[in-house]
C-alpha positions in Angstrom: 0.0 0.0 0.0 1.1 3.6 -0.7 1.4 5.3 2.7 1.8 9.1 3.3 5.4 10.2 3.8 6.8 10.9 7.2 8.6 14.0 6.4 6.5 17.1 5.9 7.7 20.7 5.6 7.2 22.8 8.7 5.0 25.2 6.9 2.6 22.5 6.1 2.8 21.1 9.6 1.7 24.5 10.9 -1.3 24.4 8.5 -2.3 20.9 9.5 -6.1 20.6 9.6 -8.2 17.9 11.0 -10.2 16.0 8.4 -13.4 17.2 9.9 -12.5 20.8 8.9 -12.9 19.9 5.2 -16.3 20.5 3.8 -15.7 18.4 0.8 -13.2 16.2 -1.1 -12.3 16.3 -4.7 -12.3 12.9 -6.4 -10.3 12.1 -9.6 -12.2 12.3 -12.9 -11.7 9.5 -15.5 -11.3 12.0 -18.3 -11.0 15.8 -18.8 -12.7 16.6 -22.1 -16.5 17.0 -22.1 -17.1 14.5 -24.9 -15.1 11.7 -23.1 -16.9 12.6 -19.9 -20.2 11.9 -21.5 -18.8 8.7 -23.0 -17.6 7.6 -19.6 -21.1 8.4 -18.2 -22.8 6.3 -20.9 -20.4 3.4 -20.4 -20.7 3.3 -16.6 -24.5 3.7 -16.9 -24.7 0.6 -19.1 -22.6 -1.4 -16.7 -24.6 -0.2 -13.7 -28.0 -1.0 -15.4 -26.6 -4.4 -16.4 -25.6 -5.1 -12.8 -29.0 -3.9 -11.5 -30.8 -6.1 -14.1 -28.7 -9.2 -13.6 -28.6 -9.2 -9.8 -32.3 -8.1 -9.6 -33.3 -11.1 -11.8 -31.3 -13.5 -9.6 -32.9 -12.1 -6.4 -36.4 -12.3 -8.0 -35.9 -15.8 -9.4 -34.4 -17.2 -6.2 -37.1 -15.6 -4.0 -40.1 -16.7 -6.3 -39.1 -20.2 -7.4 -39.5 -22.7 -4.6 -37.1 -25.1 -6.4 -34.3 -22.6 -5.7 -35.0 -22.5 -1.9 -31.8 -24.4 -1.2 -28.6 -23.3 0.7 -26.6 -22.6 -2.5 -29.2 -20.3 -4.0 -29.9 -18.7 -0.6 -26.2 -17.6 -0.5 -26.4 -16.6 -4.1 -29.3 -14.3 -3.2 -27.2 -12.7 -0.5 -24.3 -12.3 -2.9 -26.6 -10.5 -5.3 -27.8 -8.1 -2.6 -24.2 -7.3 -1.6 -23.2 -6.8 -5.3 -26.1 -4.4 -5.7 -25.0 -2.5 -2.6 -21.3 -2.3 -3.5 -21.8 -1.1 -7.1 -24.4 1.4 -6.0 -22.0 3.0 -3.5 -19.4 4.0 -6.2 -20.9 4.3 -9.7 -23.9 6.7 -9.2 -21.8 9.4 -7.7 -19.0 8.9 -10.3 -21.6 9.1 -13.1 -23.2 12.2 -11.6 -19.8 13.9 -11.5 -19.1 13.0 -15.1 -22.6 14.2 -16.2 -22.4 17.5 -14.3 -18.7 18.0 -14.9 -17.8 18.3 -11.2 -15.3 16.5 -8.9 -16.8 17.4 -5.5 -18.0 15.0 -2.9 -19.1 16.1 0.6 -17.2 15.1 3.7 -20.2 13.1 5.0 -20.7 11.6 1.5 -17.1 10.5 1.4 -17.4 8.9 4.9 -20.5 7.2 3.8 -18.8 5.8 0.7 -16.0 4.4 2.8 -18.3 2.8 5.3 -20.7 1.2 2.8 -18.0 0.2 0.4 -16.0 -1.6 3.1 -19.2 -3.0 4.6 -20.4 -4.6 1.3 -17.0 -5.7 0.1 -15.9 -7.4 3.3 -19.3 -9.0 3.8 -19.1 -10.3 0.3 -15.7 -11.8 0.9 -17.0 -13.5 4.0 -20.0 -14.8 2.1 -17.7 -16.2 -0.7 -15.9 -18.1 2.1 -19.2 -19.5 3.3 -20.1 -20.5 -0.3 -16.9 -22.4 -0.6 -17.8 -24.3 2.6 -21.2 -25.0 1.2 -19.8 -26.4 -2.0 -17.3 -28.5 0.0 -20.0 -30.1 2.1 -22.2 -30.7 -0.9 -19.6 -32.5 -2.9 -17.3 -34.0 -0.3 -19.8 -34.7 2.5 -23.1 -35.2 0.6 -24.6 -37.6 3.2 -24.2 -34.9 5.9 -25.3 -32.0 3.7 -28.8 -31.8 5.1 -27.6 -31.8 8.6 -24.7 -29.4 8.3 -26.4 -27.0 6.0 -30.0 -26.8 7.4 -31.9 -23.6 7.2 -30.9 -22.4 10.6 -27.2 -22.9 9.9 -27.5 -21.1 6.6 -29.1 -18.1 8.2 -26.5 -17.9 11.0 -23.6 -18.1 8.4 -25.2 -15.4 6.2 -25.9 -13.2 9.3 -22.3 -13.7 10.4 -21.0 -12.5 7.0 -23.1 -9.4 7.1 -22.2 -8.7 10.8 -18.5 -9.1 10.2 -18.7 -6.6 7.3 -20.6 -4.1 9.4 -18.1 -4.3 12.3 -15.1 -4.0 10.0 -16.6 -1.0 8.2 -17.3 0.8 11.5 -13.7 0.2 12.6 -12.2 1.4 9.2 -14.4 4.4 8.9 -13.8 5.6 12.5 -10.0 5.2 12.1 -9.8 6.7 8.7 -11.8 9.9 9.4 -10.1 10.6 12.7 -6.8 11.1 11.0 -5.5 14.7 10.6 -5.0 15.7 7.0 -2.6 18.3 5.8 -1.9 17.3 2.2 -5.1 18.9 0.7 -8.4 17.3 0.0 -7.8 15.7 -3.5 -8.5 12.0 -3.5 -6.7 10.3 -6.5 -9.5 7.9 -7.2 -13.0 7.9 -8.7 -14.4 7.2 -5.2 -13.3 7.7 -1.6 -10.8 4.8 -1.3 -9.0 4.3 2.0 -5.4 4.1 0.6 -5.9 7.4 -1.3 -7.3 9.1 1.8 -4.3 7.9 3.9 -2.0 9.7 1.4 -3.4 13.0 2.6 -2.2 12.4 6.1 1.1 13.8 7.5 0.6 12.4 11.0 1.6 9.1 12.5 -2.0 8.6 13.6 -2.6 6.9 10.3 -0.7 3.9 11.7 -3.9 3.0 13.6 -5.7 2.5 10.3 -2.7 0.6 8.9 -2.9 -1.8 11.8 -6.6 -2.3 11.1 -5.8 -3.0 7.5 -3.1 -5.5 8.4 -5.4 -7.4 10.8 -8.0 -7.5 8.1 -5.6 -8.7 5.5 -4.4 -11.5 7.9 -8.0 -12.6 8.4 -8.6 -12.3 4.7 -5.6 -14.5 4.0 -7.0 -17.1 6.4 -10.3 -17.1 4.5 -8.5 -17.3 1.2 -6.5 -20.3 2.4 -9.7 -21.9 3.6 -11.2 -21.4 0.2 -8.1 -22.9 -1.5 -8.0 -25.9 0.7 -11.8 -26.4 0.2 -11.4 -26.4 -3.6 -8.4 -28.7 -3.6 -10.5 -31.2 -1.8 -13.5 -30.5 -4.0 -11.5 -31.0 -7.2 -10.0 -34.2 -5.8 -13.4 -35.5 -5.0 -14.7 -34.5 -8.4 -12.0 -36.3 -10.3 -13.2 -39.5 -8.5 -16.7 -39.2 -9.9 -17.1 -42.0 -12.5 -19.8 -40.1 -14.5 -18.5 -37.5 -16.9 -21.8 -35.7 -16.6 -21.4 -35.6 -12.8 -17.9 -34.2 -13.1 -19.1 -31.6 -15.6 -21.9 -30.5 -13.2 -19.6 -30.2 -10.3 -17.0 -28.2 -12.2 -19.7 -25.9 -13.6 -20.8 -25.1 -10.1 -17.4 -24.6 -8.6 -15.1 -23.1 -11.2 -17.2 -19.9 -11.6 -17.1 -19.4 -7.9 -13.3 -19.9 -7.9 -12.9 -17.4 -10.8 -14.9 -14.7 -8.9 -12.9 -15.2 -5.7 -9.6 -15.1 -7.6 -10.5 -11.8 -9.4 -11.8 -10.2 -6.2 -8.9 -11.2 -4.0 -6.1 -10.6 -6.5 -7.2 -7.1 -7.5 -8.3 -6.0 -4.1 -5.1 -7.1 -2.5 -3.0 -5.4 -5.1 -4.9 -2.2 -4.6 -4.1 -2.1 -0.9 -0.6 -3.6 -0.9 1.0 -2.4 -4.1 4.4 -0.8 -3.5 4.7 3.0 -4.0 6.8 2.5 -7.1 3.9 0.9 -8.9 1.4 3.5 -7.9 0.1 5.8 -10.7 -3.3 7.4 -11.3 -4.0 5.3 -14.4 -3.1 2.0 -12.8 -5.0 2.8 -9.6 -8.1 3.5 -11.6 -7.9 0.3 -13.6 -7.3 -1.8 -10.5 -10.1 -0.2 -8.6 -12.5 -0.8 -11.4 -11.4 -4.5 -11.6 -12.2 -5.1 -7.9 -15.1 -2.7 -7.3 -17.1 -2.6 -10.6 -16.3 -5.8 -12.5 -17.3 -8.5 -10.0 -20.8 -7.1 -9.2 -21.5 -6.7 -12.9 -20.2 -10.1 -14.1 -21.3 -12.3 -11.1 -24.9 -12.7 -12.4 -23.5 -13.7 -15.8 -21.1 -16.2 -14.3 -23.6 -17.8 -12.0 -26.5 -18.0 -14.5 -24.8 -19.0 -17.7 -23.8 -22.5 -16.5 -26.7 -23.1 -14.2 -29.7 -24.8 -15.8 -32.0 -24.4 -12.7 -31.3 -20.7 -12.5 -31.8 -20.2 -16.2 -35.1 -22.0 -16.1 -36.2 -19.9 -13.1 -35.1 -16.7 -15.0 -37.2 -17.8 -18.0 -40.2 -18.2 -15.7 -39.7 -14.7 -14.2 -39.4 -13.2 -17.7 -42.6 -15.0 -18.8 -44.5 -13.9 -15.7 -43.4 -10.3 -16.4 -44.6 -10.5 -20.0 -48.0 -12.0 -19.0 -48.3 -9.2 -16.4 -47.6 -6.5 -19.0 -50.1 -8.0 -21.4 -53.0 -8.1 -18.9 
């Protein structure tokens, strides 16, 4: 991660302001010319609408079709809710700034972005860990699946994922916005991202937030290792399945999940741990889009394309909608 420098000129130290004295922050625009700003608005609007439509259809299909009232689809419904939340935290404000040719975001708006973004993202990562456990039990312990993954256990695991995200977001937000800032109020990112806010600090108080990030990364690494071990055992069990159709079904359920986790973890970790020598506005923007915008937009596509039950439920939802419009 790129951290603020220790050495600050005395003139700036004298002008040090607490972050609460700022009325607003200035976030980084993607482009400068008006034509490209409108193009950026149109592109992100399309991505946002696709994410809303895809995740909304999954939520509706899972809630309405009783055949999908199983642990796997219950967790998928929660994942879609988190995806809708995370992409709604960043894109609408970014699109509004491009449309109205402004860079400003209020202090409270920036704090809200940090809180909700960390909340949804950390809860999603916890939920992806739970989904790996669900697939492990389904494939490696099928006889015990009904016992280990009953409705009460599923609700508790989903609630734990949401609660962990909330607590982590409270801790991050409180630490980040209690840090004195003296390097201006320009955030070099298209939303209020914690590493970019830390760059504005010239006080050692930012080390508290660094400690929180390190603890979070250690916990995240533990979850990642759990996911990897689960999938190693899953793939080992799948290779023992005599039926080619059975192997194909197992791979089709697990490989998309593994792809989502890999993209989410690799880009998010790079965004927070990249060395200062690799930091640049263009690279930071690309990486942030990859871990904050791409997963919520492509998750519905990944989970629905290779899932016959979900595709059938989506067809029913679309047919019901058409009948409703005709009446």
